[in-house]
MDAnalysis code that builds the backbone (N, CA, C; Angstrom):
import MDAnalysis as mda
import numpy as np

u = mda.Universe.empty(276, n_residues=92, atom_resindex=np.repeat(np.arange(92), 3), trajectory=True)
u.add_TopologyAttr("name", ["N", "CA", "C"] * 92)
u.add_TopologyAttr("resid", np.arange(1, 93))
u.add_TopologyAttr("resname", ["MET", "ALA", "VAL", "LEU", "ALA", "ALA", "TRP", "ARG", "VAL", "THR", "HIS", "LEU", "LEU", "ALA", "SER", "GLU", "ASP", "GLY", "PRO", "ALA", "ASP", "LEU", "VAL", "VAL", "ARG", "PHE", "ARG", "ALA", "ARG", "LEU", "GLY", "GLU", "GLY", "LEU", "ILE", "GLY", "LYS", "LEU", "MET", "ASP", "CYS", "PHE", "GLN", "CYS", "LEU", "SER", "LEU", "TRP", "ILE", "ALA", "ALA", "PRO", "ALA", "ALA", "LEU", "TYR", "VAL", "SER", "ARG", "LYS", "PRO", "VAL", "ASP", "TRP", "LEU", "PHE", "THR", "TRP", "LEU", "ALA", "LEU", "SER", "GLY", "ALA", "ALA", "CYS", "LEU", "CYS", "GLY", "LEU", "LEU", "VAL", "GLY", "ALA", "ARG", "GLY", "TRP", "ARG", "ARG", "ARG", "SER", "HIS"])
u.atoms.positions = np.array([
    [-11.355, 34.234, 70.389],
    [-10.944, 35.530, 69.947],
    [-10.875, 35.479, 68.355],
    [-10.427, 34.457, 67.709],
    [-10.002, 34.427, 66.338],
    [-11.280, 34.469, 65.681],
    [-12.463, 33.808, 66.171],
    [-13.865, 33.857, 65.590],
    [-14.333, 35.264, 65.423],
    [-14.287, 35.917, 66.543],
    [-14.847, 37.240, 66.722],
    [-13.902, 38.276, 65.853],
    [-12.657, 38.074, 65.678],
    [-11.779, 38.840, 64.883],
    [-12.155, 38.698, 63.323],
    [-12.299, 37.396, 63.064],
    [-12.580, 36.983, 61.595],
    [-14.048, 37.706, 61.243],
    [-14.964, 37.477, 62.185],
    [-16.137, 38.125, 61.816],
    [-16.151, 39.731, 61.860],
    [-15.281, 40.279, 62.670],
    [-15.367, 41.650, 62.634],
    [-14.718, 42.239, 61.345],
    [-13.626, 41.498, 60.881],
    [-12.850, 42.215, 59.811],
    [-13.604, 41.955, 58.660],
    [-14.293, 40.734, 58.558],
    [-15.075, 40.422, 57.338],
    [-16.130, 41.274, 57.282],
    [-17.030, 41.522, 58.397],
    [-18.321, 42.400, 58.335],
    [-17.745, 43.850, 57.923],
    [-16.566, 44.338, 58.420],
    [-16.116, 45.715, 58.080],
    [-15.889, 45.710, 56.585],
    [-15.251, 44.704, 56.050],
    [-14.954, 44.896, 54.618],
    [-15.975, 44.662, 53.764],
    [-16.899, 43.789, 54.093],
    [-18.210, 43.498, 53.226],
    [-19.365, 44.317, 53.317],
    [-19.418, 44.864, 54.526],
    [-20.817, 45.385, 54.982],
    [-20.886, 46.827, 55.536],
    [-19.559, 47.383, 55.712],
    [-19.658, 48.767, 56.338],
    [-19.146, 49.666, 55.721],
    [-19.342, 51.045, 55.932],
    [-18.764, 52.117, 55.059],
    [-17.328, 52.333, 55.523],
    [-17.024, 52.087, 56.791],
    [-15.735, 52.294, 57.429],
    [-15.334, 53.791, 57.893],
    [-14.309, 54.103, 58.707],
    [-14.161, 55.392, 59.013],
    [-13.840, 56.144, 57.757],
    [-14.582, 57.510, 57.768],
    [-14.444, 58.375, 56.640],
    [-14.681, 57.735, 55.290],
    [-15.597, 56.665, 55.363],
    [-16.019, 56.230, 54.071],
    [-14.850, 55.414, 53.394],
    [-13.802, 55.081, 54.002],
    [-12.626, 54.608, 53.474],
    [-13.006, 53.178, 52.799],
    [-13.581, 52.437, 53.461],
    [-14.048, 51.077, 53.027],
    [-14.886, 50.991, 51.915],
    [-15.992, 51.617, 52.000],
    [-16.945, 51.837, 50.787],
    [-16.415, 52.468, 49.661],
    [-15.357, 53.385, 49.913],
    [-14.818, 53.911, 48.535],
    [-13.557, 52.831, 47.951],
    [-13.039, 52.124, 48.954],
    [-12.252, 51.101, 48.364],
    [-13.132, 49.929, 47.688],
    [-14.279, 49.530, 48.250],
    [-14.923, 48.560, 47.527],
    [-15.389, 49.220, 46.129],
    [-15.808, 50.381, 45.999],
    [-16.162, 51.005, 44.907],
    [-14.993, 51.094, 43.974],
    [-14.015, 51.272, 44.247],
    [-12.689, 51.413, 43.343],
    [-12.409, 50.191, 42.876],
    [-12.666, 48.896, 43.558],
    [-12.351, 47.690, 43.012],
    [-13.441, 47.209, 41.797],
    [-14.490, 48.012, 42.128],
    [-15.626, 47.695, 40.834],
    [-15.989, 46.410, 40.791],
    [-16.482, 45.940, 39.620],
    [-17.161, 44.675, 39.319],
    [-16.542, 43.547, 38.930],
    [-15.119, 43.720, 39.109],
    [-14.074, 42.649, 38.782],
    [-14.328, 41.561, 39.914],
    [-13.349, 40.451, 39.792],
    [-13.363, 39.223, 40.645],
    [-13.143, 39.837, 42.103],
    [-12.226, 40.716, 42.351],
    [-12.005, 41.155, 43.727],
    [-13.157, 42.049, 44.292],
    [-13.673, 42.946, 43.510],
    [-14.894, 43.695, 43.839],
    [-16.106, 42.795, 44.163],
    [-16.312, 41.725, 43.362],
    [-17.428, 40.897, 43.747],
    [-17.173, 40.180, 45.164],
    [-15.693, 39.731, 45.257],
    [-15.420, 39.107, 46.459],
    [-15.778, 39.981, 47.892],
    [-15.445, 41.241, 47.677],
    [-15.829, 42.082, 48.756],
    [-17.270, 42.540, 48.971],
    [-18.109, 41.864, 48.180],
    [-19.546, 42.014, 48.354],
    [-19.997, 40.792, 48.966],
    [-19.303, 39.765, 48.789],
    [-19.867, 38.344, 49.420],
    [-19.248, 38.102, 50.990],
    [-19.999, 38.068, 51.971],
    [-19.583, 38.015, 53.245],
    [-18.969, 36.539, 53.223],
    [-19.743, 35.557, 52.697],
    [-19.088, 34.124, 52.915],
    [-17.754, 33.980, 52.159],
    [-17.745, 34.480, 51.099],
    [-16.547, 34.308, 50.260],
    [-15.232, 35.109, 50.998],
    [-15.584, 36.374, 51.404],
    [-14.560, 37.042, 52.030],
    [-14.080, 36.549, 53.481],
    [-15.346, 35.776, 54.108],
    [-14.706, 35.192, 55.232],
    [-13.776, 34.009, 55.180],
    [-13.526, 33.413, 54.032],
    [-12.688, 32.476, 53.769],
    [-11.226, 33.154, 53.771],
    [-11.226, 34.251, 53.215],
    [-9.857, 34.802, 52.812],
    [-9.479, 35.496, 54.252],
    [-10.337, 35.926, 54.999],
    [-9.945, 36.697, 56.325],
    [-9.609, 35.526, 57.467],
    [-10.205, 34.320, 57.212],
    [-10.099, 33.386, 58.194],
    [-8.612, 32.659, 58.030],
    [-8.233, 32.603, 56.807],
    [-6.829, 32.013, 56.587],
    [-5.622, 32.325, 57.224],
    [-5.482, 33.657, 57.403],
    [-4.200, 34.220, 58.283],
    [-4.682, 34.026, 59.752],
    [-5.902, 34.397, 60.081],
    [-6.492, 33.916, 61.513],
    [-6.155, 32.580, 62.123],
    [-6.099, 31.664, 61.123],
    [-6.189, 30.356, 61.363],
    [-4.470, 29.957, 61.640],
    [-3.699, 30.743, 61.158],
    [-2.181, 30.675, 61.216],
    [-1.884, 31.124, 62.823],
    [-2.586, 31.944, 63.162],
    [-2.429, 32.502, 64.515],
    [-2.916, 31.447, 65.535],
    [-3.831, 30.634, 65.191],
    [-4.556, 29.577, 66.051],
    [-3.525, 28.188, 66.173],
    [-3.277, 27.784, 64.827],
    [-2.590, 26.491, 64.665],
    [-1.468, 26.579, 63.773],
    [-0.556, 25.761, 63.814],
    [0.793, 25.761, 63.116],
    [0.690, 24.518, 62.130],
    [0.289, 23.556, 62.660],
    [0.384, 22.150, 61.724],
    [-0.514, 22.199, 60.483],
    [-0.128, 21.875, 59.341],
    [-0.961, 22.036, 58.205],
    [-2.428, 21.540, 58.288],
    [-2.498, 20.289, 58.768],
    [-3.834, 19.804, 58.931],
    [-4.725, 20.446, 59.944],
    [-4.202, 20.775, 61.158],
    [-4.922, 21.598, 61.974],
    [-5.242, 23.070, 61.406],
    [-4.373, 23.577, 60.751],
    [-4.665, 24.793, 59.983],
    [-5.925, 24.607, 59.147],
    [-5.936, 23.770, 58.340],
    [-6.913, 23.646, 57.387],
    [-8.241, 23.523, 58.072],
    [-8.405, 22.626, 59.213],
    [-9.666, 22.491, 59.754],
    [-9.887, 24.009, 60.696],
    [-8.932, 24.414, 61.199],
    [-9.105, 25.608, 61.869],
    [-9.612, 26.847, 60.888],
    [-9.083, 26.906, 59.731],
    [-9.390, 27.871, 58.737],
    [-10.975, 27.826, 58.459],
    [-11.343, 26.634, 58.083],
    [-12.740, 26.268, 57.768],
    [-13.672, 26.575, 58.891],
    [-13.234, 26.256, 60.104],
    [-14.238, 26.438, 61.297],
    [-14.232, 28.016, 61.593],
    [-13.268, 28.687, 61.366],
    [-13.218, 30.142, 61.664],
    [-14.059, 30.842, 60.664],
    [-14.079, 30.488, 59.392],
    [-14.866, 30.900, 58.365],
    [-16.436, 30.635, 58.635],
    [-16.672, 29.346, 58.924],
    [-17.902, 28.983, 59.307],
    [-18.454, 29.780, 60.524],
    [-17.584, 29.832, 61.466],
    [-18.137, 30.476, 62.633],
    [-18.494, 31.848, 62.486],
    [-17.512, 32.583, 61.592],
    [-17.858, 34.121, 61.117],
    [-19.144, 34.198, 60.359],
    [-19.472, 33.032, 59.620],
    [-20.646, 33.119, 58.700],
    [-21.841, 33.022, 59.851],
    [-21.750, 32.170, 60.774],
    [-22.867, 32.046, 61.700],
    [-22.844, 33.338, 62.553],
    [-22.007, 33.869, 62.936],
    [-22.052, 35.160, 63.630],
    [-22.632, 36.375, 62.603],
    [-22.323, 36.224, 61.427],
    [-23.005, 37.090, 60.595],
    [-24.455, 36.876, 60.439],
    [-24.981, 35.490, 60.328],
    [-26.388, 35.272, 60.282],
    [-26.992, 35.835, 61.679],
    [-26.407, 35.600, 62.942],
    [-26.948, 35.882, 64.268],
    [-27.048, 37.399, 64.106],
    [-26.069, 38.070, 63.547],
    [-26.142, 39.570, 63.756],
    [-27.140, 40.159, 62.827],
    [-27.108, 39.647, 61.655],
    [-28.077, 39.915, 60.610],
    [-29.565, 39.661, 61.154],
    [-29.805, 38.688, 61.779],
    [-31.275, 38.489, 62.236],
    [-31.553, 39.429, 63.414],
    [-30.631, 40.025, 64.169],
    [-30.909, 41.060, 65.083],
    [-31.141, 42.575, 64.466],
    [-30.795, 42.517, 63.163],
    [-31.172, 43.910, 62.586],
    [-29.904, 44.872, 62.666],
    [-28.699, 44.451, 62.855],
    [-27.497, 45.461, 62.689],
    [-27.344, 45.599, 61.255],
    [-27.414, 46.721, 60.734],
    [-27.073, 46.898, 59.265],
    [-26.201, 48.080, 59.115],
    [-25.638, 48.319, 57.866],
    [-24.742, 49.270, 57.683],
    [-25.323, 50.632, 57.959],
    [-24.748, 51.481, 58.564],
    [-24.909, 52.995, 58.702],
    [-24.504, 53.869, 57.820],
    [-25.061, 54.753, 57.287],
    [-24.281, 55.856, 56.602],
    [-24.285, 57.058, 57.495],
    [-23.163, 57.679, 57.360],
    [-22.920, 58.968, 58.101],
    [-23.012, 60.119, 57.233],
])
């Protein structure tokens, strides 16, 4: 579940317009700065999204570290699989 949640939130923030274009407007407002560039990079963003998700799965620091990296990696793999199937951002 944590893998799917990490992928879904990362995909929403990095690749979708969001409801009422809220996410795309948020990304535009962040601009070309460090955080704005982070929002455009699925792999980078997945690290930040996976960190709190890993806390849900594990509590010990060493377990958290490996869970964090595994969730981010799995989210990236899901992103590759979904991208290969042609699911792209839709504009409304």
